[in-house]
VMD Tcl script that draws the C-alpha trace (Angstrom):
set ca {
  {-85.59 128.58 8.54}
  {-81.63 128.74 7.16}
  {-81.42 129.75 3.89}
  {-79.05 131.65 2.27}
  {-80.54 134.70 -0.37}
  {-79.08 132.65 -3.16}
  {-80.38 129.47 -2.12}
  {-83.82 130.93 -1.77}
  {-83.43 132.39 -5.32}
  {-82.45 129.18 -6.76}
  {-85.94 127.84 -6.45}
  {-87.88 129.48 -8.92}
  {-88.65 128.26 -12.41}
  {-84.94 129.17 -13.68}
  {-87.12 130.32 -17.39}
  {-89.93 132.14 -15.69}
  {-90.00 136.05 -15.68}
  {-88.04 137.72 -12.84}
  {-87.63 141.77 -13.72}
  {-89.97 143.41 -15.82}
  {-89.55 147.57 -16.71}
  {-91.45 149.37 -19.53}
  {-89.56 149.19 -23.01}
  {-87.19 146.44 -22.02}
  {-86.80 142.79 -22.75}
  {-87.90 140.78 -19.07}
  {-85.01 139.32 -16.85}
  {-85.61 135.34 -16.09}
  {-85.24 133.78 -13.19}
  {-82.35 131.88 -14.02}
  {-80.67 135.12 -15.56}
  {-80.73 137.00 -11.81}
  {-79.32 134.08 -9.96}
  {-76.27 134.12 -13.07}
  {-75.81 138.07 -12.41}
  {-75.75 137.15 -8.61}
  {-72.93 135.41 -9.24}
  {-71.05 137.15 -11.78}
  {-71.45 140.46 -9.51}
  {-69.77 138.58 -6.74}
  {-66.94 137.28 -9.11}
  {-66.47 141.12 -9.92}
  {-66.44 142.28 -5.69}
  {-64.37 139.60 -4.65}
  {-62.03 139.94 -7.81}
  {-61.81 143.94 -6.51}
  {-61.11 142.65 -2.90}
  {-64.46 143.02 -1.54}
  {-66.24 139.94 -0.09}
  {-68.58 138.51 2.74}
  {-69.36 141.23 5.60}
  {-67.66 144.41 3.17}
  {-69.59 146.89 3.20}
  {-70.82 148.28 -0.05}
  {-73.05 151.65 -0.71}
  {-75.47 151.64 -3.18}
  {-76.78 154.80 -4.65}
  {-78.79 154.16 -8.06}
  {-82.28 155.79 -9.07}
  {-85.35 153.86 -8.43}
  {-85.70 150.85 -11.13}
  {-85.45 147.55 -12.08}
  {-81.56 147.78 -11.70}
  {-81.88 149.07 -8.39}
  {-83.86 146.25 -7.53}
  {-81.29 143.58 -9.39}
  {-78.12 145.43 -7.46}
  {-79.34 145.21 -4.03}
  {-79.96 141.38 -4.47}
  {-76.80 140.13 -5.86}
  {-75.07 142.02 -4.18}
  {-76.86 141.35 -1.11}
  {-76.16 137.23 -1.89}
  {-72.37 138.02 -0.50}
  {-71.52 141.15 0.64}
  {-72.89 143.25 3.18}
  {-75.26 146.32 1.45}
  {-76.03 150.03 2.21}
  {-78.76 151.28 0.12}
  {-79.10 155.15 -0.07}
  {-81.72 157.77 -0.97}
  {-80.06 159.36 -4.05}
  {-81.53 162.86 -3.14}
  {-79.49 162.71 0.12}
  {-77.02 166.07 -0.16}
  {-73.79 166.02 0.28}
  {-73.06 166.55 3.95}
  {-75.86 163.71 4.32}
  {-73.32 161.28 2.21}
  {-70.26 162.42 4.44}
  {-72.47 160.93 7.55}
  {-73.58 158.00 6.12}
  {-70.76 156.64 3.52}
  {-68.71 157.54 7.09}
  {-70.31 155.91 9.62}
  {-71.01 152.93 7.53}
  {-67.15 152.26 7.16}
  {-67.95 151.59 3.02}
  {-65.06 150.14 1.39}
  {-66.97 150.60 -2.40}
  {-70.00 152.80 -3.73}
  {-72.04 151.44 -6.79}
  {-73.33 154.71 -8.80}
  {-74.31 154.93 -12.01}
  {-71.63 155.39 -14.81}
  {-73.18 158.55 -16.25}
  {-73.77 159.56 -12.32}
  {-72.86 162.91 -10.99}
  {-74.27 162.21 -7.65}
  {-72.76 164.47 -5.02}
  {-71.89 160.98 -3.13}
  {-69.03 160.42 -5.84}
  {-66.73 163.04 -4.78}
  {-67.69 162.20 -1.19}
  {-66.51 158.88 -1.51}
  {-63.16 160.29 -3.33}
  {-62.26 162.28 -0.55}
  {-63.35 159.32 1.96}
  {-61.12 156.59 0.19}
  {-64.11 154.89 -0.83}
  {-63.72 152.60 -4.06}
  {-66.16 153.80 -6.91}
  {-67.97 151.43 -9.19}
  {-70.20 151.79 -11.76}
  {-72.82 150.37 -12.91}
  {-73.74 150.28 -16.81}
  {-77.35 148.67 -17.33}
  {-77.08 145.73 -20.25}
  {-80.30 145.01 -22.87}
  {-82.32 143.50 -20.41}
  {-84.25 144.83 -17.44}
  {-82.34 144.99 -13.76}
  {-79.59 142.91 -16.16}
  {-76.12 144.69 -15.60}
  {-71.89 144.31 -15.15}
  {-69.67 146.51 -12.61}
  {-66.83 148.81 -13.80}
  {-64.48 150.34 -12.05}
  {-64.98 154.69 -12.62}
  {-61.37 156.12 -12.05}
  {-58.48 154.44 -14.06}
  {-56.01 153.96 -11.55}
  {-58.82 151.94 -9.15}
  {-59.32 149.48 -12.60}
  {-55.74 149.08 -13.28}
  {-54.92 148.43 -9.21}
  {-54.29 144.71 -8.25}
  {-57.03 144.26 -5.48}
  {-56.19 141.91 -2.50}
  {-58.32 138.71 -2.54}
  {-61.29 139.24 0.27}
  {-61.12 137.75 3.44}
  {-64.20 135.35 2.13}
  {-65.52 135.56 -1.12}
  {-68.07 133.80 -2.75}
  {-71.67 133.82 -1.82}
  {-72.81 134.22 1.72}
  {-73.75 132.31 4.69}
  {-76.64 132.90 6.95}
  {-74.91 134.99 9.57}
  {-73.56 136.84 7.35}
  {-74.97 140.68 7.32}
  {-76.22 141.47 4.11}
  {-77.99 144.72 4.69}
  {-77.25 147.92 6.51}
  {-79.62 150.73 7.48}
  {-79.73 153.32 9.25}
  {-82.98 154.21 11.69}
  {-84.95 157.56 11.77}
  {-82.66 159.88 14.29}
  {-84.47 163.12 15.29}
  {-82.93 164.20 18.14}
  {-80.13 161.54 18.36}
  {-77.29 159.84 15.93}
  {-79.09 157.48 13.52}
  {-78.62 153.72 14.70}
  {-77.25 151.33 12.34}
  {-79.30 148.59 11.79}
  {-77.50 145.31 10.61}
  {-79.92 142.89 9.32}
  {-78.37 138.94 8.20}
  {-78.69 136.61 5.21}
  {-81.42 134.92 7.97}
  {-83.09 137.98 8.51}
  {-83.79 138.94 5.32}
  {-84.54 135.73 4.18}
  {-86.87 134.69 7.21}
  {-89.15 138.08 6.36}
  {-88.94 137.19 2.71}
  {-90.59 133.62 3.62}
  {-92.91 135.54 6.01}
  {-94.41 138.05 3.77}
  {-94.72 135.59 0.60}
  {-96.55 133.07 3.11}
  {-98.48 136.09 4.38}
  {-99.70 137.10 0.73}
  {-99.97 133.67 -0.50}
  {-97.45 134.35 -3.82}
  {-97.14 132.23 -6.59}
  {-95.18 132.23 -9.68}
  {-98.51 133.61 -11.43}
  {-98.02 136.66 -9.50}
  {-97.06 140.04 -10.95}
  {-96.19 142.84 -8.56}
  {-96.27 146.72 -9.91}
  {-93.31 148.00 -7.45}
  {-93.96 151.74 -6.51}
  {-91.82 151.86 -3.42}
  {-88.13 153.44 -3.13}
  {-85.42 150.98 -3.04}
  {-84.04 152.18 -0.32}
  {-86.70 151.76 2.10}
  {-87.22 148.36 3.45}
  {-90.89 148.43 2.62}
  {-89.88 148.44 -0.79}
  {-86.60 146.07 -0.75}
  {-88.47 142.94 1.23}
  {-92.19 143.03 0.35}
  {-92.37 145.06 -3.15}
  {-88.63 143.06 -3.96}
  {-87.45 140.28 -2.34}
  {-90.66 138.88 -1.15}
  {-92.21 137.84 -4.61}
  {-88.77 136.80 -6.22}
  {-88.11 134.29 -3.95}
  {-91.50 133.05 -3.95}
  {-90.45 132.59 -7.70}
  {-93.55 135.41 -9.65}
  {-91.84 138.51 -11.23}
  {-91.99 142.30 -10.18}
  {-92.06 145.44 -12.88}
  {-89.81 147.84 -11.82}
  {-90.95 151.37 -11.80}
  {-88.96 154.47 -11.95}
  {-90.77 155.48 -8.21}
  {-94.12 156.50 -7.71}
  {-96.15 158.95 -10.08}
  {-99.75 159.07 -9.41}
  {-100.13 160.55 -13.38}
  {-98.28 157.15 -14.33}
  {-99.62 154.47 -12.67}
  {-102.51 153.49 -14.52}
  {-100.66 153.45 -17.18}
  {-97.82 151.42 -16.10}
  {-100.84 149.07 -14.57}
  {-102.24 148.83 -18.38}
  {-98.84 147.79 -19.12}
  {-97.49 145.28 -15.92}
  {-100.86 143.99 -15.67}
  {-100.15 143.24 -11.99}
  {-102.31 140.85 -9.61}
  {-100.35 143.17 -6.62}
  {-99.53 146.65 -5.31}
  {-97.91 147.67 -2.24}
  {-97.84 151.25 -1.37}
  {-98.06 153.79 1.75}
  {-100.93 155.93 2.53}
  {-100.29 158.50 0.40}
  {-99.17 156.97 -2.76}
  {-103.14 154.98 -2.01}
  {-104.76 158.18 -1.77}
  {-103.35 159.85 -4.77}
  {-104.12 156.66 -7.01}
  {-107.53 156.56 -5.31}
  {-108.08 160.44 -6.40}
  {-107.46 158.75 -10.34}
  {-108.96 155.79 -10.29}
  {-112.29 156.80 -11.37}
  {-110.84 158.05 -14.64}
  {-108.93 154.56 -14.98}
  {-112.08 152.24 -14.51}
  {-111.61 150.59 -17.45}
  {-107.71 149.70 -16.58}
  {-108.86 148.52 -13.61}
  {-111.68 146.23 -14.82}
  {-108.73 144.80 -18.04}
  {-106.38 144.01 -14.79}
  {-108.09 142.86 -11.71}
  {-105.83 142.77 -8.53}
  {-105.85 140.56 -6.35}
  {-105.31 142.57 -3.59}
  {-103.54 145.80 -2.60}
  {-101.30 146.13 0.37}
  {-100.18 149.19 2.57}
  {-97.74 149.50 5.44}
  {-95.31 151.69 6.90}
  {-97.95 154.43 9.00}
  {-101.84 154.07 9.27}
  {-104.37 154.11 6.51}
  {-108.01 155.62 7.43}
  {-110.75 153.25 7.44}
  {-112.75 155.38 4.93}
  {-110.10 155.13 2.28}
  {-109.68 150.89 2.79}
  {-113.33 151.22 2.25}
  {-113.37 153.61 -1.07}
  {-110.22 151.49 -2.48}
  {-111.71 148.18 -1.93}
  {-114.78 149.38 -3.61}
  {-112.79 150.65 -6.75}
  {-110.39 147.90 -7.17}
  {-112.73 144.91 -6.54}
  {-109.63 144.04 -3.77}
  {-109.11 143.15 -0.36}
  {-106.89 145.63 1.30}
  {-104.14 144.09 3.32}
  {-102.55 146.65 6.10}
  {-99.28 145.67 7.14}
  {-97.34 147.18 10.63}
  {-93.81 146.87 10.04}
  {-89.88 148.42 10.82}
  {-85.83 147.83 9.76}
  {-85.06 146.25 12.82}
  {-88.03 143.77 12.02}
  {-86.38 143.38 8.21}
  {-90.15 144.99 7.55}
  {-93.06 142.99 8.25}
  {-94.52 142.00 11.97}
  {-97.98 141.62 11.88}
  {-100.77 141.83 8.69}
  {-104.17 141.72 8.50}
  {-104.98 138.23 6.46}
  {-106.18 137.90 2.94}
  {-109.51 136.60 2.88}
  {-111.63 134.87 3.63}
  {-110.07 134.85 6.90}
  {-111.80 138.88 8.50}
  {-109.62 141.57 7.97}
  {-110.17 144.33 11.27}
  {-109.65 147.87 9.93}
  {-108.14 150.00 12.30}
  {-106.01 147.25 13.04}
  {-102.50 145.56 11.72}
  {-103.91 142.59 12.01}
  {-102.13 139.20 13.30}
  {-98.36 138.79 13.99}
  {-97.04 137.74 10.52}
  {-93.35 136.13 11.16}
  {-91.83 137.17 14.19}
  {-94.36 136.57 17.71}
  {-95.63 139.53 18.85}
  {-96.56 140.73 22.61}
  {-97.70 143.55 24.91}
  {-95.10 143.97 27.32}
  {-95.66 146.16 30.69}
  {-92.72 148.76 31.43}
  {-91.55 146.45 34.34}
  {-90.80 143.78 31.46}
  {-93.85 141.22 32.25}
  {-95.68 140.52 29.02}
  {-99.42 141.31 29.36}
  {-103.56 139.50 28.67}
  {-105.47 140.36 25.81}
  {-106.77 143.39 25.63}
  {-104.11 145.26 27.90}
  {-102.41 148.12 26.54}
  {-98.22 148.52 26.95}
  {-95.58 148.56 24.23}
  {-96.02 146.20 21.65}
  {-92.55 144.06 21.45}
  {-91.42 141.68 19.65}
  {-88.64 138.55 18.78}
  {-87.83 135.97 15.94}
  {-85.84 134.89 13.12}
  {-86.14 138.23 10.83}
  {-85.60 140.28 14.33}
  {-81.81 141.91 14.58}
  {-79.78 140.64 17.09}
  {-78.97 144.34 17.63}
  {-77.95 147.87 16.82}
  {-74.34 148.27 15.41}
  {-71.83 149.74 18.26}
  {-74.85 150.84 20.52}
  {-74.72 148.75 23.92}
  {-77.09 151.50 24.96}
  {-79.61 151.63 22.64}
  {-79.19 147.83 22.81}
  {-79.97 147.86 26.76}
  {-83.45 150.06 25.98}
  {-84.30 147.75 23.11}
  {-83.99 144.19 24.36}
  {-85.80 142.90 26.91}
  {-85.35 139.56 27.97}
  {-85.17 138.61 24.51}
  {-88.13 140.80 23.16}
  {-87.02 144.00 21.12}
  {-88.96 146.82 22.23}
  {-90.78 148.74 19.22}
  {-91.46 152.11 21.08}
  {-95.06 151.51 20.01}
  {-98.17 151.62 22.36}
  {-101.24 148.71 21.81}
  {-103.07 146.39 22.18}
  {-103.89 142.71 21.22}
  {-107.94 141.87 21.28}
  {-108.95 138.02 21.89}
  {-108.67 136.86 18.26}
  {-104.97 137.87 17.93}
  {-105.64 141.45 16.45}
  {-102.99 143.92 17.23}
  {-104.14 147.35 17.20}
  {-101.42 150.62 17.88}
  {-102.70 153.17 19.95}
  {-99.52 155.29 20.33}
  {-95.74 155.89 20.24}
  {-93.29 155.68 22.96}
  {-90.34 157.29 21.41}
  {-91.44 160.00 19.20}
  {-90.52 160.36 15.63}
  {-91.63 162.48 12.74}
  {-93.82 160.49 9.61}
  {-93.92 161.84 6.40}
  {-95.64 160.28 4.08}
  {-94.09 156.95 5.24}
  {-90.87 158.24 5.49}
}
mol new
graphics top color blue
foreach p $ca { graphics top sphere $p radius 0.5 }
foreach p [lrange $ca 0 end-1] q [lrange $ca 1 end] { graphics top cylinder $p $q radius 0.2 }
display resetview
C-alpha cells in the first residue's frame, strides 16, 4: 500500500495508449511516464520541488489531465476552477501559499495578474503534438533568466508527500484546505480500479471537470494506474456526447446525475451509436441519482449503472454499488469500497446494522486532517474515524443508505 504515483503508473504496458483526444495522436503510457520525469526536471530546475505548492489553472482536456498527474508525482498540486473571478483567485492563491501557477501559454486568465501581484511564479504550458504531451516554460523573461536555487527536495515524491490540495465547499464558514498525500491518492485510485474491475482493454470517456476530485481520481488516475486509457474531452456538452462516444468507443464513463439526465434526454436519437459501442457500465457519483433515472439509463444503454459515494476528504470514493453479478440496490450508495465505513452516534459509539447515525470512515485514502485547522480537526475526527457530516444507516447486507445531512451545504449539479 506504499506505492508512489509514479510507481503505480509504471505498471502499465509502455506501448499501450494512455491519453487520447479528438483530432490528435494519442500518448502512450511510456510517454506519460517520460512526461512526468521531464516535468519534474523542469520544475526542480526552477527551484520547485517536493511539497512545494503549484496551482494549476487549465481548461478541461488532455493537458489538464497529464499536467495534474505529472506534477503530482513530485510536487503538491492545487487544481483550480478556470472560471473563478479575480477575488476568488486572490483568496485561493493566497490561502494555498502557491509557489508557482501553471496556465496555458496564451491564457489571459485573471489568475495571471493575481499571481504577479502575489509574487507567484508563472509557468506557461505549451502543448506538443500528442494528446496530453506538453512542456513548461517561465512566462516572464526575467523569471526565465533568473537562476533558481535548487529545491529542498527534488525528484519523485514519496508516499508521505502531499500530492494535492483541494478546498472544501464553504458556505457560511471559510473553506478548509484538504491535504491529500501520494498514499491517499494511490490508495483511492486502486480502490476505484478494483471496484470497477478496470483492465488495459478499458477506455474511459472523461466528461468531468478536472479541478474536482471526482474527475481527477475516478475519471483519470484510477483507469491510468490500471493500464487502461482515457479519452479527454473539453468538458461536458450533451450536444457533443454521442459524437465523442462514436469517436472514442468507450467501455465506460463517469458523471454526476445532472449530466446523466442530459445524456438520457438525447439517447433516443443516438441508439445507433449506443449499439455500435456497448458500454460495460456507467458510473454516477457526487450526488444521489433518482432510481427511475437509473432504470431508464440501464434500459437505454443495456449496461449497469454503478452509483458511488465520495468526498474530497476521502480522495473521492468511500462506497459503491458493485458490478454484476453482485446485486445493486438503487437508493443506496452500495458497499464499503476502499475505506472502512461505519455508523456512529453523537457520543462516539459505533452502531449496529440498521441503526441511523453519522457515517464515519477510516482508511489509507482518508486525509490525515485539514491544514492548520485544529478546531475543524477536533470536530471531524473521533477515535480515528473521520466524521463525514452525512447521516445514514447500513443494512444487514452491508449496503449504505444516506438519510440526511448533518452539516448543511448547497449541492448544485454535483458541485
